[in-house]
C-alpha positions in Angstrom: 10.8 13.0 22.1 11.1 16.0 24.4 11.4 19.4 22.8 14.6 20.3 24.6 16.3 17.1 23.3 15.1 17.8 19.8 16.5 21.3 20.0 19.9 20.1 21.2 20.0 17.5 18.4 19.2 20.2 15.8 21.9 22.5 17.3 24.5 19.7 17.2 23.6 18.9 13.6 23.9 22.5 12.6 27.3 22.8 14.3 28.4 19.6 12.5 27.3 20.9 9.1 29.2 24.2 9.7 32.4 22.4 10.7 32.1 20.1 7.6 31.6 23.2 5.4 34.7 24.9 6.9 36.8 21.7 6.4 35.6 21.4 2.8 36.5 25.0 2.1 39.9 24.7 3.7 40.7 21.5 1.9 39.6 22.8 -1.5 41.9 25.8 -0.9 44.8 23.5 0.0 44.2 21.2 -3.0 44.0 24.2 -5.4 47.2 25.6 -4.0 48.9 22.2 -4.3 47.8 22.0 -8.0 49.3 25.4 -8.7 52.5 24.5 -7.0 52.8 21.2 -8.9 52.2 22.9 -12.2 54.9 25.4 -11.4 57.3 22.6 -10.4 56.7 20.7 -13.6 57.2 23.8 -15.7 60.5 24.5 -13.9 61.9 21.0 -14.6 
């Protein structure tokens, strides 16, 4: 395989990993916030 193609594939894979890490971090923040909100609602009622 040509070196330029290998380099592009590696760059695309790195970008994909970065995006997945960002999404995972964002989702875990949302899930954590949702759990806190649910606990507060259950305590209120």
